[in-house]
N, C-alpha and C positions, 0 to 999 in steps of 0.2 A: 539094438544098442550094441556097440562093440567097444571094448576097452582093451588096449594093448599096453604091455610093458615093453618099451623099446629103449635100448641103449644105443646111442649113435654119436658120431662126431661129425664135424663139418667135413672132414676129409672123406669119411665113409659115405656120407650122403652125396657129396660132389662126385666122387669117383663112380658111385653107383649110377648117378644120373648121366655123367658124361660118357662113361665107357659102355653102358648097357642101353643108353637112350632114355630109359626110365627105370627107376627103382620100384619094383612091385612088391608090396607087402600085403599079405592077406588081411582084409578088413579096412584097407585104406580107402579114402574117397576124395573126390575133387570138389572144392567149394570156392566161390568167389568172395573175396573179403577185401575191405579197404586197406590199402598199404599206408602204414604210418611213417614210412621213410622210403627212400629209393632202394630197391632190392633187385638183385640180378637173378635170373633164372638158375635154379639148382641150389640156391643158398638155403641153408637150414633156417627155419623161421619158427617163431612162436606167435600165437594169437592171444592178445591180451584184452581183458574186459575192463571197461571203465564205467563207473556209476555216476550219472549226472542227469537225473530224471527231469525232463522238461515237458510241461503240459502242452499238448497239442490243441489247436483250435477245436471247438466242439463240432461234432457232425452237424450238417445243415438241418437234418431232421433228427430229433431226439426221441428216445423211448418215451412211451406215453405215461409212464409212472415209475414208481420205485423199482429199481433193478435188483432182483434177488439172485441172479445167476448170470455168468458170462463165460464164453468159451471161444477160443480161436480154433480154426481148422488146422490140420497138420502142415499146411503150406504157409500159414499166416496171411492168407488172402481174405478169409471171411471171419467176421466176428459176430457171434450170435449173443443176444441179450434177452434173458427171460425177465419179464417185468409185470407189474400191476397194470391193469387197464388194457383194453383191447388195443392192438392185436395180440398182446401177451408175449409175443416173440418178435424181436426186431433184428434183422440180419443186415450187416454192413459188408461192403466189399472195399478192400483197401487198395489204394493206388498211391505208392509213396507214403506220405504221412496223412493222406486224406481218406476218410472213411465215409462212404456214400451208401445211404440206405437203399436196399433192393426192394422190389415190389413184394408185398406180403404174399406168403403162401396162399393158395386159393382156399385151403381149409385150415382154419386157425385152431390153436388149443382152445379148450372150452372155458378156461378161467385163468386166474392169475398164474403166470409162469414163475416157478420157484427155482428151477435149475435147468441146465442144458449141457450137452456134451457132444462132440463130434467123435466118430469112430476114427481109427488110425489112418484110414485112407481118405477121409474127408467126404466120403460118399453118403454117410448117414448122419443125421442130426437128431438126437433124442431130446425132448423137452418134457420135464415133469411139471405138473400143475395141480390146481386145487379142486377140480371137479372131474368126475368120471369122463374119460377113461384113465385119467391121472397120468398117463404117459402117451405122448404123441411122437411118432417117429416119421421123419421126412427122409426122402432120398433125393440127393442133389444131382442135377444134370445141368452143367454149366452154372448159370446164376438162378436156376429155377429149383425150388424145393417143393416136392410133391409128397403129400401125406400117404403113408402106407396103410394097409388094413391094420386095425388094432390087433394086438395079440389075443389069442382065444381066451386066455386067462389074464385078467387085469390085476394090477396092484389093488389092495383092499382099501386104500385111503389116499389122502393128499400126498403127492410125491414132493419130496424136498430136495433130493439129490439123485444124481445118476452118474454112471461111469461105465465106459467100455473097457474091456481088457485090451492088452496091446496087440492082440491078433484080430480084434473086431468080432470075435466069436461069441463072447459073453457080454451081456448088458445087465448091470445091477441097478436096482431102483430102491432107494431108501425112502420109506413112507410111514405115515401113521397107521395104526391098527395092525394087529398081528397078521402076518409074521414079521412086519416092520422092515424086512429086506426081501425083495423078490428078484430072482435071477433068471434071465432068459438066455437061451442059446439060439444064435442066429444061423439059419440055413438059407442062403440067398436073401430074399426080402421078408422071410418069415421068422418071427421071434416066438419061440416056444418056451413056456415056463418050465424050469427044472423043479425037482423035488426040493422042499425047503431044507436048509441046513439042519443038522441034528440038534443044535442049540441055537435059539433065536436071540436077537438083541432084546434087552430088558424092557424097552419101550420105544417110542417113536424114533424111527431112523431119520436122521437129519442130513447126513452126508456119507459118501462112500468113495473108496478109491482102490484100484488094483495096483499092485507093484509092477515094475516094468517087465517082469517075467510072466506075469499072469498067474503066479503061484499063490499069492496072498491077496485077500480081499479084506480091507478094513472098513468097519461101519461105525461112524460116530452117532451116538444116540442119547436120548434122555434116560435118566436113572442109572445108578451104578451098575456095571463098571464104567459106563460112559463111552468106552471104546471096546468093540468086539472084533477080534481078528480071526479070519478063517484061512485054512490052507486048502487049496484045491488039488484034487486028484481026479483027473478026468472030469466028469460032470458033478462030482461030489465035493461039497464044501464042509470041512470039519473044523469046529471051533478049537482054537489053541488055548492054552492056559492064559489067564489074564496076566498082564504085566504086574510085577511086584508092587509098583507104585502107579496108582491110577490118576487120571485127570481129576481136578478138584470140583468139577461141576458138569452139567449137561454138555455132552459132546455135540457140536454143531457142524463141524466139517473136519476132514482129514486129508492128508496128501502125502504120498511117497516122493522121495527125491528120485532123480533119474537112474540111480544105481541100485535102488531098493534097500539101501543101508539105513536111511533115516525115514521115520514116520512122524509127521507133525499132526497134532490134534488141536483144533481151535475150539474153545469151550467157554462156558460161563465161569465166573469166579476167578480171582487171582491165582496163578499168574497169567491166565487167559490163553496161554499157549504152552503145550507140553510136547516135548520132542523126545522120541525114543530112537535108540540105535539097535538095529537088528543083528543078531548073531545066530544063524540058523533059524530056529523057530522061536527064539527068545528075544523079547523086546524089552530093553533096559532103558529106564528114564535117564536122560542127561541132566546136567545141572541147568537150572533155568537161566535164560538170558539175564544179564545184569540189569537191563532196562526192559521190563515187560510192556506189552501193549497197555493202553490206558483204560480199556474197558472191555466188556464182553466181546469176544472174537467170533465172527460169523463164518469167515472163510480163510483158508491158507493155501498158498501155492508156491511151489519151487520153480525157479527158472530152469531152463533146459540143461544147464551145466551143474545144477545142484549147489551153486555157490551162494545164491540169494534165496531168501524165504520172505515172501510178502504176506502180511496178515491184515485183513480188513476187520475193522472193529467200530464200536459205537460211541467213541469219544475222540475229540481232537487229539492227534492229527488225522484220525480216521484210517490212515494206512501206515503201518510200521514195517520197515524193511530191514532184515538182518542179513549180514554177510557171514558165511560159515568159514571158519578156519579150523580144520580138523573137526573136533566135536564141540567147538565153541561157536555160539551164534551171537554176534555183536551188532547192536543197533546202529544203523547208518543215520546220517543227518537227514532230517525230513526234506521232502521235495520243497522247492521254493514256492510252488503254488500247491496248496493242499486241496484235497476234496472238500466240498462245501457242506457236507452233511454226513450222517452215519453211513458207513460203507458196509454193504451187505454181500459183496462179491468181489473177486479179483482173479485175473488170469494173465499169465505171460503168453506171448506168442512163441512159436517153436524156435525162433532165432534168439529169443531173449532181448530183442530190441524194443518191444512194446509191452507195456503193462496197462491193462484195462481195469478200472475200478468202478463197480456198480454202486450207485448212491440211492439214499432214501428220498432226497429232494432234487429238484432241477439243478443241473442238466441231466441227472440220472445216470450218466456215464461220463467218466473222466479218463482220458487216455494219455499216457506218458510215453515219450520217446527218450530213453535215457540209458539203456544198457548197450553202449556202443562197443564194437569190436574192431580192432586194428591189428595188422600184421607187422612184426618187427623182426630184424635179423637176430640170430642168436649165435653165440660162440660155441666152443667145445665143451664148456662146463655144464654139467647137469644142474648146477645151481640155478641156471637161467630158467629152467623149466619147472623148478620147484616153487617158484614165487606164487603167492596166493592169487595173483591176478592173471596167471597163465591158464588158459582153458583148452589150448590145443597146440600140437607140435607137428611140424612137417617140413616141406621144402617148397620153394617157389616153382611153379610150373611155367611161369613166363616172367619176363622183365616187367617192372612196374615202377612208376614214380610216386612220390608222396601225394596222397589224395586220390590216386587212381584205384579202381576196383579191379583186381586181377585174380587169376586162379592160383590156388596153392593145393598141394596134395597133403591131406591130413593123415598122419600115421598113428596119432594118439589124440584122443580128446576126452575131456572130463565129462562123465555122465552120458556119453554116447553121441 
């Protein structure tokens, strides 16, 4: 993740491009984005995000039962769904808006899939489930997922959540039975359990998340304080002081935003979602959203810009999406087509284009396409890039017409 504070004018960018051939800024990258208007090569541009979630057609082959976890790989090509009933993990490959089920792994999880996560390279897929070994790890080669040997030391009970750190070195597993959080260090294809943290979660670990630097590990769990946050130094995880204001019920899941500034906790009891802002090692509760989710929240997920927060919960509309403006999270209008039953999981793809929602009833997975991005020209005023719908700034690398997908050079982007 790279975040840059850049001041520029149209003249600066154009002269840099025209006189030098290309303006090079440390941390810039090149991406292909839909052009929202005709744009000339070298023009300063902004990337704007629009929210209009449209339900896609269901995959031709559905998960076999209630979906308790879902995760996209870092390219947005693969979507894994952990669910009730064999094969317990269903993996789709995306082509455009179509999600096609792949052949099952030759070795399946041993029981109900409760959660899943890809590592940052998309090479490894971890699945937590209800029977020993409680964690099953696959290595991907093309479209084939092959089970690795189990870790020498297994979690002590049903796995409910799992998360890789941003380097893919550490894998945390939240589970029932003490120590309630088990952390592995990866070396090649081998996952070795680390010593337990000095202070353990108070009861069953339900969900866990690393911040984008890999410094902080949050664990949502049953029993007060409902959220336990660790700070990592090397292979040692040390518990931080609890936030001054705690969630109001059992923590079920948690998620950091892409900057590591915000930590959301999905939990039982109103307001069902509690959001903290981090300052150093201190997590301070923000004001609750004016419209909370309508029931117990099972999972929460930020989009890759940190602008949107999705919360899956057990009462209609089953998925609630907030838009962040500074420290304020405002509920957006519900999607035109709602999930059909209690939502137990949700995940954004890495472009923020797709939102997958795991359901208790058929079709068990609902996928939306609705977080569209388009490029527009910007003038000299920095006010243009302060708008809440602007998620990236840069310049056009090539000419393009409205509706064409062309390359731009990003020199700043929200959340990495």
